[in-house]
C-alpha positions in Angstrom: -119.1 182.8 -202.2 -116.4 180.5 -203.3 -114.4 178.4 -201.0 -111.1 179.9 -200.0 -108.0 177.9 -200.5 -105.4 177.6 -197.6 -102.2 175.5 -198.0 -99.9 174.4 -195.2 -96.6 172.9 -196.5 -95.2 171.1 -193.4 -91.5 170.7 -192.9 -89.9 167.4 -192.4 -89.4 168.2 -188.7 -93.2 168.4 -188.2 -92.9 171.5 -186.1 -92.8 174.1 -188.8 -94.8 175.0 -191.9 -95.2 177.5 -194.6 -98.8 178.7 -194.9 -100.3 180.5 -197.8 -103.9 181.7 -198.2 -105.6 182.4 -201.5 -102.3 182.9 -203.3 -101.1 185.6 -201.0 -97.5 185.8 -199.8 -96.7 182.8 -197.5 -96.1 183.1 -193.8 -94.0 180.7 -191.8 -95.2 179.3 -188.5 -93.3 177.3 -186.0 -94.1 175.4 -182.7 -92.3 173.3 -180.2 -94.2 170.2 -180.9 -96.1 168.6 -183.9 -99.5 168.7 -182.1 -99.1 172.3 -181.3 -98.4 173.0 -185.0 -101.5 171.1 -186.2 -103.7 172.9 -183.6 -102.2 176.3 -184.6 -102.8 175.7 -188.3 -106.4 174.6 -187.6 -107.0 177.8 -185.4 -105.6 180.0 -188.3 -107.9 178.3 -190.7 -110.9 178.9 -188.4 -110.0 182.6 -188.2 -109.7 182.9 -191.9 -113.0 181.2 -192.4 -114.7 183.5 -189.9 -113.4 186.5 -191.7 -114.2 185.2 -195.1 -117.8 184.1 -194.1 -117.4 180.7 -195.7 -115.5 177.5 -195.3 -111.8 177.3 -195.9 -110.4 174.4 -197.8 -107.2 173.5 -195.9 -104.7 171.4 -197.7 -101.8 170.0 -195.6 -98.7 168.7 -197.4 -96.7 166.4 -195.2 -93.9 163.9 -195.7 -96.5 161.0 -195.6 -99.1 162.5 -197.9 -101.3 165.4 -198.8 -104.6 165.8 -196.8 -107.4 168.1 -197.6 -110.5 169.0 -195.5 -112.9 171.9 -194.9 -112.7 174.2 -191.9 -115.7 176.4 -190.9 -115.7 179.7 -189.0 -116.9 178.0 -185.8 -114.0 175.5 -185.8 -115.9 172.5 -187.3 -113.8 170.2 -189.5 -115.3 168.1 -192.2 -113.8 165.8 -194.9 -113.2 167.3 -198.4 -114.8 165.0 -200.7 -113.3 166.8 -203.7 -110.1 164.6 -203.7 -108.5 161.7 -202.2 -105.2 162.1 -200.3 -102.2 162.0 -202.7 -98.6 161.0 -201.9 -96.3 163.8 -201.4 -92.5 163.5 -201.0 -91.1 167.0 -201.2 -89.8 166.8 -197.6 -89.1 163.1 -197.3 -85.6 162.3 -196.1 -83.8 159.4 -197.8 -84.4 156.9 -195.0 -88.1 157.6 -194.6 -88.7 156.3 -198.1 -88.3 152.7 -196.9 -91.5 151.3 -195.4 -91.1 151.5 -191.8 -87.7 150.0 -191.8 -88.4 146.3 -191.5 -86.6 144.5 -194.4 -88.5 141.5 -195.6 -86.7 139.1 -197.9 -87.9 138.7 -201.5 -88.7 135.2 -202.3 -88.7 133.7 -205.8 -92.1 132.1 -206.3 -92.2 129.3 -208.9 -94.9 129.3 -211.4 -97.7 127.2 -210.1 -98.9 124.2 -212.2 -102.4 124.2 -213.5 -104.9 123.5 -210.7 -106.6 120.1 -210.7 -110.4 120.3 -210.8 -111.6 121.1 -207.4 -113.8 118.6 -205.6 -117.3 119.7 -204.7 -117.6 120.2 -201.0 -120.9 120.5 -199.1 -121.2 123.8 -197.3 -121.2 123.5 -193.6 -124.5 124.4 -191.9 -124.2 127.6 -189.9 -123.5 127.1 -186.2 -126.7 126.7 -184.2 -127.5 129.0 -181.3 -127.7 132.7 -180.9 -124.9 135.0 -181.9 -123.2 137.1 -179.1 -124.5 140.6 -178.6 -120.9 141.7 -177.9 -119.2 143.2 -180.9 -115.7 142.0 -181.6 -113.8 145.3 -181.9 -110.3 143.9 -181.4 -109.3 145.0 -185.0 -110.6 148.6 -184.5 -107.6 150.9 -184.7 -108.6 154.5 -184.7 -106.0 157.1 -185.8 -104.0 158.4 -182.8 -101.8 161.1 -184.4 -101.3 163.4 -187.2 -104.2 165.2 -188.9 -106.4 162.1 -188.9 -106.0 161.8 -185.1 -106.6 165.5 -184.6 -109.9 165.4 -186.5 -111.0 162.2 -184.9 -110.5 163.7 -181.4 -111.9 167.1 -182.0 -114.9 166.4 -184.2 -115.8 162.7 -183.7 -115.7 162.1 -187.4 -114.5 158.6 -188.1 -111.4 158.6 -190.3 -109.5 155.5 -191.1 -105.9 155.6 -190.2 -103.4 156.0 -192.9 -101.3 153.0 -194.0 -98.3 154.3 -191.9 -100.5 154.9 -188.9 -102.1 151.5 -189.3 -98.7 149.9 -189.4 -97.6 151.9 -186.3 -100.7 150.8 -184.4 -100.1 147.1 -185.3 -96.5 147.4 -184.2 -97.6 148.9 -180.8 -100.1 145.9 -180.5 -97.2 143.5 -181.1 -95.0 145.0 -178.4 -97.9 145.2 -175.9 -98.4 141.5 -175.7 -97.3 139.2 -172.9 -95.9 135.7 -173.4 -96.6 132.8 -171.1 -93.4 131.8 -169.2 -91.5 135.1 -170.0 -88.9 135.6 -172.7 -85.1 136.4 -172.8 -83.5 138.5 -175.4 -79.8 138.8 -175.9 -78.4 141.9 -177.6 -75.0 140.8 -179.1 -72.2 141.9 -181.2 -68.5 141.1 -180.6 -67.5 144.6 -181.5 -67.7 147.6 -179.1 -69.4 150.9 -179.9 -72.0 149.4 -182.2 -75.0 150.2 -180.1 -75.6 147.2 -177.8 -76.3 149.3 -174.7 -78.5 151.7 -176.7 -80.5 148.9 -178.2 -80.9 147.2 -174.9 -82.2 150.4 -173.3 -84.5 151.3 -176.2 -86.1 147.8 -176.6 -86.6 147.7 -172.8 -88.4 151.0 -172.9 -90.6 150.0 -175.9 -91.7 146.7 -174.2 -92.2 148.2 -170.8 -94.0 151.4 -171.8 -96.4 149.5 -174.0 -96.7 146.1 -172.3 -96.4 147.2 -168.8 -94.0 146.4 -165.9 -91.8 143.3 -165.5 -89.1 144.1 -168.0 -85.5 143.9 -166.7 -82.4 145.1 -168.7 -79.5 143.0 -167.4 -75.9 144.3 -168.0 -74.3 140.8 -168.5 -70.8 142.3 -169.0 -67.5 141.3 -167.4 -65.7 144.5 -168.7 -67.1 147.8 -167.4 -70.6 147.7 -168.7 -72.0 151.2 -169.1 -75.7 150.4 -169.0 -75.8 151.7 -165.4 -74.0 155.0 -166.4 -76.6 155.8 -169.1 -79.8 154.9 -167.2 -81.4 156.3 -164.1 -80.0 155.2 -160.6 -82.3 154.3 -157.7 -81.7 155.3 -154.1 -79.1 152.6 -153.7 -75.9 151.5 -155.5 -76.6 147.8 -155.9 -75.1 145.8 -158.7 -75.3 142.2 -159.9 -72.7 141.2 -157.3 -75.0 142.3 -154.5 -77.9 140.3 -156.1 -75.6 137.3 -156.4 -75.3 137.1 -152.5 -79.1 136.8 -152.0 -80.4 134.5 -154.7 -81.3 131.7 -152.3 -83.3 134.0 -150.1 -85.2 135.6 -153.1 -86.2 132.1 -154.3 -87.9 131.4 -151.0 -91.7 131.3 -151.0 -91.9 134.1 -148.6 -89.9 136.5 -150.9 -91.8 139.1 -152.9 -91.2 141.3 -156.0 -90.6 144.2 -153.6 -87.5 142.5 -152.3 -85.9 142.7 -155.8 -86.3 146.5 -155.8 -83.3 146.6 -153.5 -81.1 145.3 -156.2 -82.4 146.8 -159.5 -82.7 150.4 -160.6 -86.2 151.5 -161.8 -86.5 153.8 -164.8 -89.3 156.2 -163.8 -90.4 157.2 -167.2 -89.5 154.2 -169.3 -90.9 151.8 -166.7 -88.2 149.0 -166.9 -85.6 148.0 -164.3 -81.8 147.9 -164.7 -79.6 145.1 -163.2 -76.2 146.9 -163.2 -72.8 145.5 -163.5 -70.0 147.2 -161.5 -67.9 149.3 -163.9 -65.4 150.0 -161.0 -64.2 146.4 -160.9 -61.8 144.6 -163.2 -63.1 141.8 -165.3 -61.2 139.3 -163.1 -63.1 140.5 -160.0 -66.6 140.1 -161.5 -66.7 137.0 -163.6 -69.5 134.7 -163.3 -69.5 130.9 -163.6 -72.3 129.0 -165.3 -73.7 128.0 -161.9 -73.7 131.6 -160.6 -75.4 132.8 -163.9 -78.0 130.1 -163.5 -78.9 131.2 -160.0 -79.2 134.8 -160.9 -81.2 133.9 -164.0 -83.7 131.9 -162.0 -84.3 134.9 -159.7 -84.8 137.3 -162.7 -87.1 134.8 -164.3 -89.3 134.6 -161.2 -89.7 138.3 -160.9 -90.0 139.4 -164.6 -91.8 138.7 -167.7 -89.0 139.7 -170.0 -85.2 140.1 -169.7 -83.1 141.9 -172.2 -79.4 141.2 -171.9 -76.8 143.9 -172.6 -73.5 142.1 -173.4 -69.8 142.6 -173.5 -67.4 141.9 -176.3 -65.9 138.6 -174.9 -67.8 135.8 -176.7 -65.8 133.2 -174.9 -66.9 134.4 -171.4 -68.7 131.7 -169.4 -71.5 134.0 -168.6 -72.0 135.1 -172.2 -72.2 131.5 -173.4 -74.6 130.6 -170.6 -76.8 133.6 -171.6 -77.0 132.1 -175.2 -78.1 128.8 -173.6 -80.9 130.5 -171.8 -82.1 133.1 -174.3 -85.2 132.9 -176.7 -84.2 135.6 -179.2 -81.0 137.3 -180.5 -80.9 140.9 -181.5 -77.8 142.0 -183.4 -77.1 145.8 -183.3 -74.6 147.3 -185.8 -73.7 150.7 -187.2 -73.7 151.1 -191.0 -69.9 150.5 -191.2 -68.1 147.5 -192.8 -66.2 146.6 -189.5 -69.3 146.6 -187.3 -71.5 144.7 -189.8 -68.7 142.2 -190.5 -68.4 141.6 -186.7 -72.0 141.0 -186.5 -72.1 138.6 -189.4 -69.1 136.6 -188.2 -70.8 136.2 -184.8 -74.0 134.9 -186.4 -72.0 132.5 -188.6 -70.0 131.1 -185.5 -73.2 130.7 -183.5 -74.9 128.8 -186.3 -72.1 126.2 -186.0 -72.1 126.0 -182.3 -75.1 123.7 -181.7 -78.7 123.2 -182.9 -80.2 125.6 -180.4 -77.7 128.4 -181.2 -78.4 127.8 -184.9 -82.1 128.3 -184.4 -81.5 131.5 -182.6 -79.4 132.8 -185.6 -82.1 131.7 -188.0 -84.5 134.0 -186.1 -82.2 136.9 -185.3 -83.2 140.6 -185.7 -80.5 142.9 -186.9 -80.8 146.6 -185.9 -78.8 149.0 -188.0 -78.4 152.3 -186.1 -77.3 155.3 -188.1 -74.9 157.0 -185.7 -73.8 160.0 -187.9 -76.0 162.5 -189.7 -73.6 162.4 -192.7 -74.0 158.7 -193.3 -75.0 158.1 -197.0 -78.3 156.3 -197.5 -76.5 154.1 -200.0 -74.2 152.9 -197.3 -77.2 152.1 -195.0 -78.8 150.2 -197.9 -75.6 148.2 -198.6 -75.4 147.0 -195.0 -79.1 146.0 -195.0 -78.8 144.2 -198.3 -75.7 142.4 -197.0 -77.7 140.8 -194.0 -80.4 139.4 -196.4 -78.8 135.9 -196.4 -77.7 136.1 -192.7 -80.9 137.2 -190.8 -84.5 137.2 -191.6 -85.3 140.7 -190.3 -83.4 144.0 -190.5 -84.6 147.2 -189.0 -83.1 150.7 -189.6 -82.9 153.4 -186.9 -82.5 156.9 -188.2 -79.9 159.3 -186.9 -80.9 160.7 -183.5 -78.8 163.4 -181.8 -80.0 162.6 -178.3 -78.7 159.0 -178.5 -75.1 159.8 -179.0 -74.3 160.3 -175.4 -75.7 160.9 -172.0 -78.9 159.4 -170.6 -81.0 157.1 -172.7 -84.6 158.2 -172.5 -87.3 157.3 -175.0 -89.1 160.6 -174.5 -86.0 162.4 -175.8 -86.4 160.9 -179.3 -87.9 162.5 -182.4 -91.2 160.9 -183.5 -89.6 159.2 -186.4 -87.0 157.6 -184.1 -89.6 156.5 -181.7 -91.6 154.8 -184.5 -88.3 153.0 -185.7 -87.7 151.6 -182.3 -91.3 150.5 -182.0 -90.9 148.7 -185.3 -87.7 147.1 -184.1 -89.6 145.8 -181.0 -92.4 144.6 -183.2 -89.8 142.6 -185.4 -88.6 141.0 -182.1 -92.2 140.3 -181.0 -93.0 138.7 -184.4 -90.0 136.5 -184.3 -91.0 135.3 -180.8 -94.4 134.5 -182.0 -93.3 132.5 -185.0 -90.9 130.4 -182.8 -93.7 129.6 -180.3 -96.6 129.3 -182.7 
């Protein structure tokens, strides 16, 4: 009996597919989540194989490739050795065609001169002593999602992760690390409405969810910062003004991290804490001097491993400039519009002239281009990314995400593609921090 062919053409959303069996009229299936769709298709293939009395060759056409494997009537899945996975782009959206959205600069490599004859070097003798019985599996990265992940979890068959999955897993490893002494990241752009608060919240979530606790998002804003409005509030209403009154007490040896909980707002799902500004006060009532900022910063450094500053639009503010003096990394958010991008570029140019330390921050800055409207042309996004090539070494694109336009900022509300883009943004920040402290 010949192997029956079954094809599942998966939509770009990952939650719907058109399924055809042996050339019969196609049927459409839809589920709430991607994993439910995969399980449903496998279950359908199992039923067909049971009725047919032989294996079904299931071919899944997805935005990241075409995958084929055999499904038996008892639900067993095995690789289809007939063909290797082939690329498939029928449902690929324009932005997904860029590799996952970290733009590396092309470098002109000069033609190397003819190499001189190599000197003969004696081989080193192998290290004496026994080799460890413990295998080094630090590089083992099993697939965690998609069809490969499903097969690995349900059958135990070892399937190498795809290139995209491998890159995602490496990005997660990058954002999971801890740095000795902690790190401070400033999210800056002199123009409002370009995604500073959004970027602060999403990067805080990425580093806290994957690296564990100890991440604080600090609303370093004189003029009605809205980070507190778009994040979860604890059982108190404390703001940075309240924390400023107890800095000396919190620096005492008897103070504990539990004492800080009275002044920050924990995000239950995303695992970071928010130090709020007070949006009810005028800027004149909540300005910080350099001395006051330093005192607050010492407390935050003591009780966290990473602080991510959300910032206002006043680049002459004393607290804004003092933040630059303390931070280890710049992240510059922009929307794909000329005004927002120009504001970001001008800020970087001005900082590069400020002093040597600021110039180093600019040299290692990460630019985050967030697509705020579904109708934004891919050509405009590409123009903005290209324009930053000579300004910043890394540019990451975040695709359009309806849940980010307003309301609460929660990582779990994002589509998988948007989650992966923010993880890639976090990885770009982590890579920059690693390079600076290598």
